[in-house]
C-alpha positions as CSV (number, residue, x, y, z in Angstrom):
1,M,-55.5,209.7,1.8
2,E,-54.6,212.9,3.7
3,D,-51.1,211.5,4.5
4,V,-50.5,210.9,0.8
5,E,-51.6,214.4,-0.2
6,A,-49.5,215.9,2.6
7,G,-46.5,213.9,1.4
8,F,-47.0,214.9,-2.2
9,R,-47.4,218.6,-1.3
10,T,-44.3,218.4,0.9
11,L,-42.2,216.8,-1.9
12,S,-43.5,219.3,-4.5
13,A,-42.6,222.2,-2.2
14,V,-39.1,220.8,-1.6
15,V,-38.5,220.2,-5.3
16,R,-39.4,223.8,-6.0
17,S,-37.0,225.0,-3.3
18,T,-34.1,223.1,-4.9
19,A,-34.9,224.0,-8.5
20,D,-32.4,226.9,-8.7
21,V,-29.2,225.2,-9.9
22,D,-27.1,228.2,-8.9
23,R,-28.3,228.2,-5.3
24,P,-25.6,227.0,-2.9
25,L,-25.9,223.5,-1.5
26,D,-26.1,224.5,2.2
27,E,-29.0,226.8,1.4
28,K,-30.8,224.1,-0.5
29,I,-30.5,221.6,2.3
30,R,-31.7,224.1,4.9
31,S,-34.7,224.9,2.6
32,V,-35.5,221.1,2.4
33,L,-35.4,220.8,6.2
34,E,-37.4,224.0,6.8
35,T,-40.1,223.2,4.2
36,A,-40.5,219.6,5.2
37,A,-40.5,220.3,8.9
38,E,-43.2,222.9,8.5
39,R,-45.4,220.8,6.3
40,L,-44.9,217.5,8.2
41,G,-45.4,219.3,11.5
42,F,-42.0,218.5,13.2
43,P,-40.4,221.1,15.4
44,I,-36.9,219.7,14.9
45,A,-35.1,218.7,11.6
46,Y,-31.5,218.1,10.9
47,F,-29.1,216.7,8.3
48,T,-26.0,214.7,9.4
49,D,-22.6,213.6,8.0
50,I,-21.6,210.3,9.5
51,D,-18.4,208.2,9.5
52,D,-17.6,205.0,11.3
53,R,-17.4,206.5,14.7
54,N,-19.0,210.0,14.8
55,Q,-22.1,211.9,13.7
56,R,-21.7,215.5,12.7
57,I,-24.7,217.7,12.4
58,V,-24.3,219.8,9.2
59,T,-27.6,221.7,9.2
60,A,-30.3,221.9,11.9
61,V,-33.7,223.5,12.2
62,G,-35.6,224.1,15.4
63,D,-34.6,224.6,19.0
64,H,-32.8,221.9,20.9
65,D,-29.8,222.1,23.2
66,E,-28.0,219.1,21.7
67,I,-29.0,219.5,18.0
68,Y,-27.3,222.4,16.2
69,A,-25.0,222.8,13.2
70,G,-21.4,221.7,14.0
71,A,-22.3,219.4,16.9
72,V,-20.3,216.2,16.8
73,D,-21.3,213.1,18.9
74,P,-20.1,209.5,19.1
75,L,-22.3,207.5,16.7
76,E,-23.2,204.9,19.3
77,E,-24.9,207.7,21.3
78,T,-27.2,208.8,18.5
79,Y,-30.6,207.7,17.0
80,C,-29.0,207.7,13.6
81,R,-26.9,204.7,14.3
82,K,-30.1,202.6,14.0
83,T,-30.8,204.3,10.6
84,I,-27.3,203.6,9.3
85,A,-27.4,200.0,10.5
86,A,-30.8,199.4,8.9
87,D,-29.9,201.3,5.7
88,E,-33.6,202.3,5.5
89,P,-36.0,204.7,7.3
90,V,-36.3,204.2,11.0
91,V,-39.3,205.4,13.0
92,V,-39.6,205.9,16.7
93,A,-43.1,207.2,17.5
94,D,-42.9,206.9,21.3
95,A,-39.4,206.3,22.7
96,E,-40.6,205.7,26.3
97,A,-43.2,203.2,25.2
98,E,-40.8,201.5,22.8
99,G,-38.1,200.9,25.5
100,W,-35.6,203.6,24.6
101,T,-35.3,205.0,28.1
102,D,-32.0,203.3,28.8
103,D,-30.6,203.9,25.3
104,P,-27.6,206.3,25.2
105,A,-29.3,208.3,22.5
106,Y,-32.4,208.9,24.6
107,K,-30.3,209.8,27.6
108,K,-28.4,212.4,25.6
109,F,-31.0,213.9,23.3
110,G,-34.3,213.0,25.1
111,L,-36.2,212.8,21.8
112,S,-39.6,210.9,22.2
113,C,-40.2,210.9,18.4
114,Y,-37.6,210.3,15.7
115,L,-38.0,209.7,12.0
116,G,-34.7,209.3,10.0
117,A,-33.7,208.1,6.5
118,P,-30.2,207.4,5.2
119,V,-28.7,209.7,2.6
120,T,-26.7,207.9,-0.1
121,V,-24.2,209.6,-2.5
122,D,-22.6,207.8,-5.4
123,G,-23.6,204.4,-3.8
124,E,-22.1,205.1,-0.4
125,T,-23.9,206.1,2.8
126,Y,-23.2,209.8,3.5
127,G,-25.4,210.6,6.5
128,T,-29.1,211.0,7.4
129,V,-32.0,213.3,7.1
130,C,-34.0,213.4,10.4
131,F,-37.1,214.8,11.9
132,A,-37.8,214.8,15.6
133,D,-40.0,215.9,18.5
134,D,-39.6,216.0,22.3
135,S,-43.1,214.6,22.6
136,P,-44.4,211.3,21.4
137,R,-46.1,211.2,17.9
138,P,-48.1,208.0,17.7
139,G,-49.4,209.0,14.2
140,V,-45.9,209.2,12.7
141,D,-45.8,205.4,12.2
142,S,-47.1,205.4,8.7
143,T,-45.8,204.0,5.4
144,V,-46.6,207.3,3.6
145,L,-44.5,209.3,6.0
146,E,-41.6,206.9,5.9
147,T,-41.7,207.0,2.1
148,T,-41.8,210.8,2.1
149,V,-38.8,211.1,4.4
150,E,-37.0,208.5,2.3
151,L,-37.6,210.6,-0.9
152,L,-36.4,213.7,0.9
153,A,-33.2,211.9,1.8
154,R,-32.8,210.9,-1.9
155,I,-33.3,214.6,-3.0
156,V,-30.6,215.7,-0.5
157,G,-28.3,212.9,-1.8
158,Y,-29.0,213.9,-5.4
159,E,-28.1,217.5,-4.7
160,I,-24.9,216.5,-2.9
161,A,-23.9,214.3,-5.8
162,R,-24.7,216.9,-8.4
163,T,-22.8,219.5,-6.5
164,R,-19.8,217.1,-6.2
165,A,-20.0,216.5,-9.9
166,E,-20.2,220.2,-10.7
167,T,-17.3,220.9,-8.3
168,A,-15.2,218.1,-9.9
169,V,-16.0,219.5,-13.4
170,Q,-15.1,223.0,-12.2
171,R,-11.8,221.7,-10.7
172,R,-11.0,219.8,-13.8
173,E,-11.8,222.8,-15.9
174,Q,-9.7,225.0,-13.7
175,R,-6.9,222.5,-13.6
176,Y,-7.0,222.3,-17.4
177,R,-7.2,226.1,-17.6
178,N,-4.2,226.4,-15.3
179,L,-2.3,223.9,-17.3
180,F,-3.4,225.5,-20.5
181,E,-2.5,229.0,-19.5
182,G,0.6,228.0,-17.5
183,S,2.2,225.9,-20.2
184,R,5.4,227.2,-21.7
185,D,4.5,225.6,-24.9
186,A,1.9,227.0,-27.2
187,L,-1.5,225.4,-26.7
188,L,-4.6,226.0,-28.9
189,L,-8.0,224.6,-29.5
190,M,-9.2,224.3,-33.1
191,D,-11.9,222.7,-35.3
192,R,-12.0,222.5,-39.0
193,E,-13.0,226.1,-39.2
194,G,-10.0,227.6,-37.3
195,F,-8.6,228.3,-33.9
196,R,-11.1,228.8,-31.1
197,E,-8.8,229.4,-28.1
198,C,-5.1,229.9,-27.4
199,N,-2.8,230.5,-24.4
200,D,-0.4,233.3,-23.8
201,A,2.5,231.1,-24.9
202,A,0.9,230.8,-28.3
203,L,0.7,234.6,-28.6
204,D,4.4,234.8,-27.8
205,L,5.3,232.1,-30.2
206,F,3.4,233.6,-33.1
207,G,4.5,237.1,-32.2
208,V,1.1,238.7,-31.6
209,D,-0.2,240.7,-28.7
210,R,-3.9,239.9,-28.5
211,R,-6.0,236.7,-28.7
212,E,-8.1,238.2,-31.4
213,Q,-5.1,238.2,-33.7
214,L,-4.9,234.4,-33.5
215,V,-8.3,233.1,-32.5
216,G,-10.5,232.9,-35.6
217,L,-7.6,232.3,-38.0
218,E,-7.5,229.2,-40.1
219,P,-4.4,226.9,-39.5
220,T,-3.3,227.6,-43.1
221,D,-3.0,231.3,-42.1
222,V,0.0,230.5,-40.0
223,V,2.0,228.3,-42.3
224,P,4.1,229.0,-45.4
225,P,2.8,227.7,-48.7
226,T,5.2,224.8,-48.7
227,Q,7.1,222.8,-46.1
228,P,10.9,222.2,-46.1
229,D,10.4,218.9,-47.9
230,G,8.5,220.6,-50.7
231,S,5.1,219.3,-49.8
232,D,2.0,221.6,-50.0
233,S,1.3,222.9,-46.5
234,A,-2.5,223.0,-46.9
235,T,-2.7,219.5,-48.2
236,A,-0.3,218.0,-45.7
237,L,-2.1,219.8,-42.8
238,A,-5.5,218.5,-43.9
239,E,-4.0,214.9,-43.8
240,H,-2.7,215.5,-40.2
241,V,-6.1,216.8,-39.1
242,D,-7.9,213.8,-40.6
243,T,-5.4,211.4,-38.9
244,A,-6.0,213.1,-35.5
245,C,-9.8,212.9,-35.9
246,V,-9.8,209.2,-36.8
247,D,-7.0,207.9,-34.6
248,G,-7.3,210.3,-31.7
249,E,-4.0,211.9,-32.0
250,T,-1.0,212.4,-34.3
251,F,2.5,213.8,-33.8
252,F,4.7,215.5,-36.5
253,E,7.3,218.3,-37.2
254,W,6.0,221.4,-38.9
255,Q,7.1,224.7,-40.2
256,F,5.0,227.7,-39.2
257,S,5.2,231.3,-40.2
258,R,4.6,234.4,-38.1
259,P,2.6,237.5,-39.4
260,N,6.0,239.2,-40.1
261,G,6.9,236.4,-42.4
262,E,9.5,234.8,-40.1
263,C,9.4,231.0,-40.1
264,F,10.1,228.6,-37.3
265,R,10.3,224.8,-36.8
266,A,8.1,223.1,-34.2
267,E,6.9,219.7,-32.9
268,V,3.1,219.5,-33.1
269,K,0.8,217.1,-31.3
270,L,-2.9,217.1,-32.4
271,S,-5.3,215.3,-29.9
272,R,-9.0,214.8,-30.4
273,I,-11.2,215.9,-27.5
274,G,-15.0,216.2,-27.1
275,V,-16.6,219.4,-25.8
276,D,-20.4,219.7,-25.6
277,D,-21.0,217.1,-28.2
278,D,-18.5,218.9,-30.5
279,T,-15.2,217.5,-31.7
280,L,-12.2,219.7,-31.2
281,L,-8.5,219.3,-31.6
282,H,-6.1,220.2,-28.9
283,V,-3.0,221.6,-30.6
284,H,0.3,221.4,-28.7
285,I,3.2,223.3,-30.4
286,R,6.8,223.2,-29.1
287,D,9.3,225.5,-30.8
288,I,12.3,223.4,-31.7
289,S,14.2,226.1,-33.7
290,D,16.9,226.3,-31.1
291,R,17.1,222.6,-30.8
292,K,17.4,222.3,-34.6
293,E,20.1,224.9,-34.6
294,R,22.0,223.1,-31.8
295,R,21.7,219.8,-33.7
296,Q,22.9,221.5,-36.8
297,N,25.8,223.1,-34.9
298,L,26.6,219.8,-33.3
299,R,26.7,218.1,-36.7
300,L,28.8,220.9,-38.1
301,F,31.1,220.7,-35.1
302,R,31.4,216.9,-35.3
303,K,32.1,217.2,-39.1
304,A,34.7,219.9,-38.4
305,V,36.4,217.7,-35.7
306,E,36.3,214.7,-38.0
307,Q,37.9,216.6,-40.9
308,A,40.3,218.7,-38.8
309,G,44.0,218.4,-39.6
310,H,44.9,218.4,-35.9
311,S,44.6,215.3,-33.7
312,V,41.6,215.5,-31.3
313,V,41.1,213.2,-28.3
314,I,38.3,213.2,-25.8
315,T,38.7,211.3,-22.5
316,D,36.5,210.9,-19.4
317,N,37.7,212.4,-16.2
318,N,39.9,209.4,-15.5
319,G,41.7,209.8,-18.8
320,V,40.1,206.9,-20.6
321,I,39.8,207.7,-24.3
322,Q,36.2,208.1,-25.5
323,Y,36.8,209.5,-28.9
324,V,39.6,210.2,-31.4
325,N,39.2,211.8,-34.8
326,P,40.7,210.6,-38.1
327,A,43.7,212.9,-37.8
328,F,44.7,211.1,-34.6
329,E,44.6,207.8,-36.5
330,S,46.8,209.2,-39.2
331,Q,49.2,210.9,-36.8
332,T,49.6,208.0,-34.3
333,G,49.0,204.9,-36.4
334,Y,46.3,203.7,-33.9
335,S,42.8,203.1,-35.2
336,R,39.8,204.4,-33.3
337,T,38.9,200.9,-32.2
338,E,42.4,200.4,-30.8
339,A,42.5,203.8,-29.0
340,V,39.0,204.0,-27.4
341,G,38.9,202.4,-24.0
342,R,42.6,202.9,-23.4
343,T,44.5,205.9,-22.1
344,P,46.9,208.4,-23.9
345,A,49.7,206.5,-22.2
346,I,49.8,204.4,-25.4
347,L,51.7,207.3,-26.9
348,K,54.2,207.7,-24.2
349,S,57.8,208.0,-25.4
350,G,59.6,208.0,-22.1
351,K,61.0,211.4,-23.0
352,Q,58.9,213.2,-20.3
353,S,59.4,212.7,-16.6
354,A,56.8,211.6,-14.1
355,G,56.9,215.1,-12.7
356,F,55.9,216.5,-16.1
357,Y,52.7,214.3,-16.1
358,A,52.0,215.1,-12.4
359,E,52.0,218.8,-13.2
360,L,49.8,218.1,-16.3
361,W,47.1,216.4,-14.2
362,E,47.3,218.9,-11.4
363,T,46.7,221.7,-14.0
364,I,43.7,220.2,-15.8
365,L,42.0,218.9,-12.6
366,D,42.1,222.5,-11.3
367,G,40.1,223.4,-14.4
368,E,43.0,225.1,-16.2
369,I,44.2,224.6,-19.7
370,W,47.5,222.7,-20.2
371,E,49.8,223.6,-23.1
372,A,53.2,222.1,-23.8
373,D,55.4,220.6,-26.5
374,I,56.0,216.9,-26.0
375,I,57.6,214.0,-27.7
376,N,55.2,211.1,-28.4
377,R,55.8,207.6,-29.9
378,R,53.7,206.4,-32.8
379,K,52.4,202.8,-33.0
380,S,55.3,202.0,-35.3
381,G,57.7,203.1,-32.7
382,E,58.7,206.3,-34.5
383,L,59.1,209.4,-32.3
384,Y,57.4,212.7,-33.2
385,Q,56.9,216.1,-31.6
386,V,53.5,217.6,-30.9
387,R,52.2,220.9,-29.6
388,Q,49.5,219.8,-27.2
389,E,46.6,221.6,-25.5
390,I,44.4,219.9,-22.9
391,A,41.2,221.5,-21.7
392,P,38.7,220.3,-19.1
393,I,35.0,220.0,-20.1
394,E,32.6,220.9,-17.2
395,T,28.9,220.0,-16.7
396,D,27.1,221.7,-13.9
397,G,30.4,222.8,-12.4
398,E,32.0,219.3,-12.4
399,I,34.8,218.1,-14.7
400,T,33.4,215.2,-16.7
401,H,35.8,215.0,-19.7
402,F,39.0,216.3,-21.1
403,V,39.7,217.3,-24.7
404,A,43.2,217.3,-26.1
405,I,44.3,218.8,-29.4
406,Q,47.7,217.8,-30.8
407,S,49.5,219.4,-33.7
408,D,52.4,217.5,-35.2
409,V,55.3,220.0,-35.1
410,T,58.1,217.6,-36.0
411,T,58.6,219.3,-39.4
412,R,58.3,222.7,-37.9
413,R,60.8,222.0,-35.1
414,L,63.3,220.6,-37.7
415,R,62.8,223.7,-39.8
416,E,63.4,225.9,-36.8
417,Q,66.6,224.1,-36.1
418,Q,67.7,224.5,-39.7
419,L,66.9,228.2,-39.6
420,D,68.9,228.6,-36.4
421,V,71.9,227.0,-38.1
422,L,71.4,229.1,-41.2
423,N,71.0,232.2,-39.1
424,R,74.3,231.4,-37.3
425,V,76.1,230.7,-40.6
426,L,74.8,233.9,-42.3
427,R,75.2,236.2,-39.4
428,H,78.4,234.9,-38.0
429,N,80.4,232.8,-40.3
430,I,79.7,234.8,-43.5
431,R,79.8,238.1,-41.6
432,N,83.2,237.2,-40.2
433,G,84.4,236.1,-43.7
434,M,83.1,239.3,-45.3
435,N,84.8,241.4,-42.6
436,V,88.1,239.8,-43.6
437,I,87.5,240.4,-47.3
438,L,86.3,243.9,-46.6
439,G,89.4,244.6,-44.5
440,R,91.8,243.3,-47.2
441,A,89.9,245.2,-49.9
442,T,90.2,248.4,-48.0
443,F,93.9,247.8,-47.5
444,L,94.4,247.2,-51.2
445,A,92.4,250.3,-52.1
446,D,94.7,252.4,-49.9
447,E,97.9,250.8,-51.1
448,I,97.5,250.8,-54.9
449,D,96.6,253.4,-57.5
450,G,95.1,253.4,-60.9
451,P,92.6,250.9,-62.4
452,A,93.5,248.3,-59.8
453,A,92.3,250.6,-57.1
454,T,88.8,250.7,-58.7
455,H,88.6,246.9,-58.5
456,A,89.5,247.0,-54.9
457,E,86.8,249.5,-54.2
458,A,84.3,247.3,-56.1
459,I,85.3,244.4,-53.9
460,E,84.9,246.6,-50.8
461,T,81.4,247.7,-51.9
462,K,80.1,244.2,-52.7
463,A,81.5,242.8,-49.5
464,D,79.8,245.4,-47.5
465,A,76.5,244.7,-49.3
466,L,76.8,240.9,-48.6
467,A,77.6,241.6,-45.0
468,S,74.4,243.6,-44.7
469,V,72.4,240.7,-46.1
470,G,73.6,238.6,-43.2
471,D,72.5,241.4,-40.8
472,K,68.9,241.0,-42.3
473,V,68.7,237.3,-41.5
474,S,67.6,237.9,-37.9
475,A,64.7,240.0,-39.2
476,V,63.6,237.2,-41.6
477,R,64.0,234.7,-38.8
478,S,61.7,236.7,-36.5
479,L,59.0,236.8,-39.2
480,L,59.2,233.0,-39.7
481,D,58.2,232.5,-36.0
482,E,54.6,233.2,-37.2
483,D,53.4,234.4,-33.8
484,Y,50.5,236.8,-34.3
485,P,50.8,239.7,-31.9
486,D,48.3,240.8,-29.3
487,T,49.9,244.2,-29.0
488,T,49.3,247.5,-30.7
489,V,51.5,250.2,-32.2
490,D,50.9,253.9,-32.7
491,A,51.5,254.2,-36.4
492,G,52.2,257.9,-36.3
493,Q,54.7,257.6,-33.5
494,L,56.3,254.6,-35.3
495,V,56.8,256.7,-38.5
496,S,58.3,259.6,-36.6
497,T,60.8,257.4,-34.7
498,V,61.9,255.4,-37.7
499,A,62.1,258.5,-40.0
500,E,64.3,260.3,-37.5
501,S,66.8,257.4,-37.2
502,Y,67.1,257.3,-41.1
503,R,67.7,261.1,-41.2
504,E,70.7,260.5,-39.1
505,R,72.0,257.6,-41.2
506,H,71.4,259.5,-44.5
507,P,71.9,263.2,-44.0
508,E,71.9,263.7,-47.8
509,A,68.3,262.6,-48.1
510,T,65.1,264.6,-47.3
511,I,62.6,262.5,-45.3
512,R,59.2,264.1,-44.8
513,T,56.5,262.6,-42.6
514,W,52.8,263.4,-42.4
515,P,51.6,261.2,-39.5
516,I,48.1,261.5,-38.1
517,D,46.6,260.9,-34.7
518,D,44.4,257.9,-33.8
519,A,46.1,255.5,-36.1
520,T,46.8,252.5,-33.9
521,I,47.6,249.2,-35.6
522,T,47.6,245.6,-34.4
523,A,51.3,244.8,-34.7
524,D,54.6,244.8,-32.8
525,E,58.2,246.0,-33.2
526,R,58.7,243.8,-36.4
527,V,56.7,246.4,-38.4
528,E,59.5,248.9,-37.6
529,V,62.0,246.7,-39.5
530,A,59.7,246.6,-42.6
531,L,59.2,250.4,-42.5
532,G,63.0,250.8,-42.3
533,E,63.5,248.6,-45.3
534,L,61.2,250.7,-47.4
535,I,62.9,253.9,-46.4
536,E,66.4,252.4,-47.0
537,N,65.3,251.1,-50.4
538,A,63.9,254.5,-51.4
539,I,67.2,256.2,-50.5
540,V,69.9,253.8,-51.6
541,H,68.3,252.9,-55.0
542,N,67.6,256.6,-55.8
543,D,69.7,258.0,-58.6
544,R,69.5,261.6,-57.4
545,P,72.2,263.0,-55.2
546,E,69.6,264.3,-52.7
547,P,66.7,261.8,-52.6
548,T,63.4,262.8,-51.2
549,V,61.2,260.4,-49.3
550,T,57.7,261.2,-48.1
551,I,55.9,259.0,-45.5
552,T,52.2,259.4,-44.7
553,V,49.8,257.6,-42.5
554,D,46.1,257.3,-43.5
555,S,43.1,255.5,-42.0
556,E,41.2,253.6,-44.6
557,T,37.7,252.1,-44.4
558,A,37.0,249.3,-46.8
559,A,34.3,246.6,-47.2
560,D,36.6,244.1,-45.5
561,G,37.3,246.2,-42.4
562,E,39.2,249.2,-40.9
563,W,42.8,249.7,-42.1
564,V,45.8,251.9,-41.6
565,D,48.0,252.7,-44.7
566,I,51.6,253.6,-44.1
567,V,52.7,255.0,-47.5
568,V,56.4,255.5,-48.5
569,A,56.8,257.5,-51.7
570,D,60.2,258.5,-53.4
571,D,61.4,260.4,-56.4
572,G,63.8,257.8,-57.7
573,P,63.7,255.6,-60.8
574,G,60.9,253.4,-59.4
575,I,60.8,249.7,-58.5
576,P,61.7,247.4,-61.5
577,T,58.6,245.8,-63.1
578,H,59.9,242.3,-62.6
579,E,60.2,242.9,-58.8
580,Q,56.6,244.2,-58.7
581,V,55.5,241.1,-60.5
582,M,57.4,238.9,-58.1
583,I,55.6,240.4,-55.1
584,E,52.2,240.3,-56.8
585,S,52.6,236.6,-57.8
586,E,54.1,235.8,-54.3
587,R,57.0,233.8,-55.8
588,E,60.3,234.0,-57.4
589,T,61.5,232.2,-60.5
590,Q,64.9,231.9,-62.2
591,L,63.8,234.6,-64.6
592,E,61.9,236.8,-62.2
593,H,63.6,237.3,-58.8
594,G,64.5,240.2,-56.6
595,S,67.8,241.9,-56.0
596,G,67.6,241.6,-52.3
597,L,65.4,240.8,-49.3
598,A,63.8,244.2,-48.6
599,L,60.6,243.8,-50.5
600,W,60.2,240.2,-49.2
601,I,60.7,241.4,-45.6
602,V,57.9,244.0,-46.1
603,Y,55.7,241.5,-47.8
604,W,56.2,238.9,-45.0
605,T,55.6,241.5,-42.3
606,A,52.3,242.6,-43.9
607,S,51.2,239.0,-44.3
608,L,52.1,238.1,-40.7
609,F,49.9,240.9,-39.4
610,G,47.0,240.2,-41.7
611,G,47.7,243.0,-44.1
612,E,49.1,243.5,-47.6
613,I,51.5,245.7,-49.6
614,M,50.7,247.6,-52.8
615,I,53.3,249.0,-55.3
616,D,52.5,251.9,-57.6
617,D,54.5,254.1,-60.0
618,R,54.5,257.8,-59.4
619,S,54.2,260.5,-62.1
620,P,56.5,261.7,-63.5
621,R,58.9,259.4,-61.6
622,G,59.3,257.5,-58.4
623,A,57.6,254.7,-56.6
624,R,54.9,254.5,-54.0
625,V,54.7,251.5,-51.6
626,T,51.7,251.1,-49.3
627,L,52.0,248.9,-46.2
628,R,48.3,248.3,-45.3
629,L,47.8,246.9,-41.7
630,P,44.6,246.2,-39.7
631,K,43.5,249.0,-37.5
632,S,43.4,248.1,-33.8
633,T,39.9,247.7,-32.3
634,A,41.2,247.4,-28.7
635,D,39.7,250.7,-27.6
636,E,36.4,250.4,-29.5
């Protein structure tokens, strides 16, 4: 009866010593050993961690040379091997009397009394709880004592298992917290009342600085009244929440709104989780605004390519066609099905040499853009000319594809040839013929008198005028080249230079200039021809013996950009109304046509450089022509 009471008191004291759940495990185990050893009367107590080959003493109480925390011994040299093998308490009351003198454990430790019980954690043997004495203890061999030690071992095993579980929970919580806080996507926890937790990414996504600005809000506080499809946000959101609560999770696209009213598109995943008998929803939000924009841009780009008037071909890095647009089909006669999987060699005309293609491949494989005019052959066999540009497409620094854009320039090349011939005819053939007529007319005017001489002078004047038309053809030809310049011109310097040259040509005229500084325009030398035509027109069509022409340069800021106005004003009879109408309507008719090329040259020049001309009447007489050109932004 005394053994039972002693055992009960020992167990009660041990339970009290382990009641503090916040007490560290090693302190609890030491307390178990110290309390039990004192109440059971054992000078030595220890707790072990055992594997297949070794015993490691984790905690030890009492004074023994071989029994101390951290000691590691081969399992076959320990008393505990018997306990592990029996998987139940083992009692040695008198080692000498029980035949242990030749046992390796007795030889190493010299314990005359040993009482040990296995410690089991999660169904597996962990180690042992042991009590020992250097002297024999015949009274130790009792069922009550064995049971007491067995229960002590179970208490230790329970504390180890509980600590393991708590540690695992803490690790899971920390891992979840790390994932929660470290996620680049917005993560929140919510119930039907509102948001209960959020990570930093959620603060960034919704544009707030503190958790208090988001936690506590209802989900309807961060959505617009309606979704892009017109559905009511509150109603649709409630349906998604119900689905997640019933099915466990749901995934959908959603439009949110930030406190500043800005909206953004996102992918949302709601997952049901249980926390402390409470049901929460884990909210995973990924901003897809950029992806949506990229997709939209990609669709827009594809639509643009599909509807482009130029042929577009995309090949892999071996030149095998992967894509052609409808313009390619119209231009070449090959359908997309016929072209894809083949190479652009299907268009070869034989007009380019092997060296030409070798240079082409060398250029594009070096990552450069290839540009050239080539002659291709349509599926029908018809030859046509194209302006071709081929550019490499790189991914992670490697060329993966090539894109070729081809413009059919057959008609343009034919027109250029026709213009070249026309230029030659007007400038040379007609000029030479007019020179002959002009020379003969001059001879007649010198040789005859009277009314006949007047006719000769008229022939001379008209021939000279027709010859000057031929001289203007080269100016027109240059404007038809349609090459937009990447150069700039100082408008003030231009006006000064051109005005001075016309002062020398027409000394009878007064040409005033009022240029200003910082008036640089995007143009080239062709604008000089246009300005000269305006000055020439203002002088030769003036009905005063001493014409006056005023040229000014003004910077103009308008809603559509920065401009420079070159204004030429005269005191002559003005520009006929029908010629003004002709320029404003941008066309000539049999009834409304100009008397020359001057205004058209000015108009074409302005159009080429992205500008315009404006014609006004002056009061009391004269005309004002404004040549408006884009102000250069090269230095801005």
